[in-house]
C-alpha positions in Angstrom: 11.1 -1.8 28.2 8.0 0.1 28.8 6.9 3.0 30.9 7.7 2.7 34.6 10.5 0.1 34.1 14.0 0.7 35.6 16.8 1.1 33.1 19.8 -1.1 33.6 22.8 0.4 35.5 25.1 -0.2 32.5 23.9 1.1 29.1 26.8 0.1 26.9 30.4 1.6 25.6 30.4 4.9 24.0 32.4 6.4 20.9 35.7 6.3 22.9 35.2 2.6 24.5 34.1 4.1 28.0 31.3 2.5 29.9 28.0 4.6 29.8 26.2 4.1 33.2 23.3 5.8 34.7 25.4 6.8 37.8 27.4 9.1 35.0 24.0 11.1 35.1 23.0 11.3 38.7 20.3 13.8 39.3 19.7 14.4 35.7 16.9 13.0 33.0 18.0 11.3 29.9 16.9 11.1 26.7 18.2 7.9 25.2 17.5 7.8 21.5 17.7 4.9 19.2 18.4 5.5 15.5 19.2 3.2 12.5 22.6 4.3 11.2 25.3 7.0 11.1 25.6 9.4 8.0 22.3 8.9 6.8 19.6 11.7 6.0 17.0 11.2 8.7 19.6 10.2 11.2 21.6 13.1 10.6 18.6 15.4 10.8 17.6 13.8 14.0 21.1 14.2 15.6 21.5 17.8 14.2 18.2 18.6 15.8 19.2 17.2 19.3 22.6 19.1 18.9 20.8 22.6 18.2 18.4 22.1 20.9 21.3 20.8 23.2 21.3 23.7 25.6 17.8 24.2 25.9 17.2 20.2 26.8 20.2 20.7 29.3 18.2 23.6 31.0 15.3 21.6 31.3 17.5 18.6 33.1 18.0 16.2 30.1 21.1 14.6 28.8 21.2 13.2 25.3 22.6 9.7 24.5 22.2 8.3 21.0 22.3 4.6 20.4 22.8 2.8 17.2 24.5 -0.5 16.2 27.6 1.4 14.4 31.0 0.8 15.4 32.7 3.2 17.9 34.9 4.5 15.0 31.9 5.2 12.9 30.1 7.3 15.7 33.6 9.2 16.1 33.4 10.2 12.6 29.6 11.0 13.0 30.2 13.3 15.9 33.2 15.0 14.5 31.3 15.7 11.1 28.2 17.0 12.9 29.5 18.7 15.9 27.5 16.8 18.2 27.7 17.5 21.8 26.4 14.2 23.3 27.9 10.6 23.8 27.0 7.7 21.2 26.6 4.2 22.5 28.2 1.7 20.0 25.6 -1.3 20.4 27.3 -3.3 17.7 25.9 -6.6 19.3 22.5 -5.3 19.6 21.9 -6.2 23.4 20.8 -2.8 24.3 18.3 -2.5 21.3 17.1 -5.8 22.0 16.4 -5.0 25.7 14.6 -1.9 24.9 12.4 -3.6 22.0 13.7 -1.6 19.2 15.6 -4.3 17.3 12.8 -5.3 15.1 11.6 -6.7 11.9 11.2 -3.8 9.4 10.1 -3.5 5.7 11.1 -1.5 3.0 10.1 -2.0 -0.6 8.4 -5.5 0.2 11.7 -6.7 1.6 11.7 -7.9 5.1 14.9 -7.2 7.3 15.9 -6.8 11.1 16.6 -3.1 12.0 16.5 -0.4 14.6 13.2 1.4 15.1 13.7 4.9 15.7 12.6 5.7 19.2 13.4 7.7 22.1 13.0 6.9 25.8 12.8 9.5 28.2 14.2 8.6 31.7 13.9 10.5 34.8 16.5 11.1 37.6 15.7 7.8 39.6 16.6 5.8 36.2 12.9 5.0 35.5 11.3 5.4 31.7 8.6 8.1 32.2 7.6 8.4 28.4 8.6 6.7 24.9 8.3 8.8 21.9 7.7 6.1 19.2 7.0 8.5 16.2 10.0 10.7 16.0 10.0 13.9 14.0 13.6 13.8 12.6 13.8 17.4 12.0 12.1 18.7 15.3 13.2 16.1 17.6 14.6 18.3 20.4 11.3 20.3 20.3 9.3 17.0 20.8 11.5 16.2 24.0 10.9 19.6 25.0 7.0 19.7 24.5 6.5 16.2 25.8 
């Protein structure tokens, strides 16, 4: 997916097994953020930045939705542990990550593997991608979105 593309109507299922649909956010903008794994340092810092900036983000019209390949059960624990006020999609089959192009080959210590690229898609009120943040600052991600 790229800037100007329309996002699918059904995004996936959240931590409670409920469908996440664009129509749930009618008239609102969405910051759809993809992250590698619950309860890891960078991912926790990013989620907490979005939590801390949540009210300001909502004031500017944004809703936050996180996506990783973790299970709904893992997401529930991550939400509780960090008091996250937004939904997390359990993309266990990687379908949404593949659609958005964030499931890709990565490299660590010379070893190649498939994983999630940390990226955020800013979606307008009509479901159109208006910006992609490819270089996420995990500790200041809410500010990155607000200053887009």
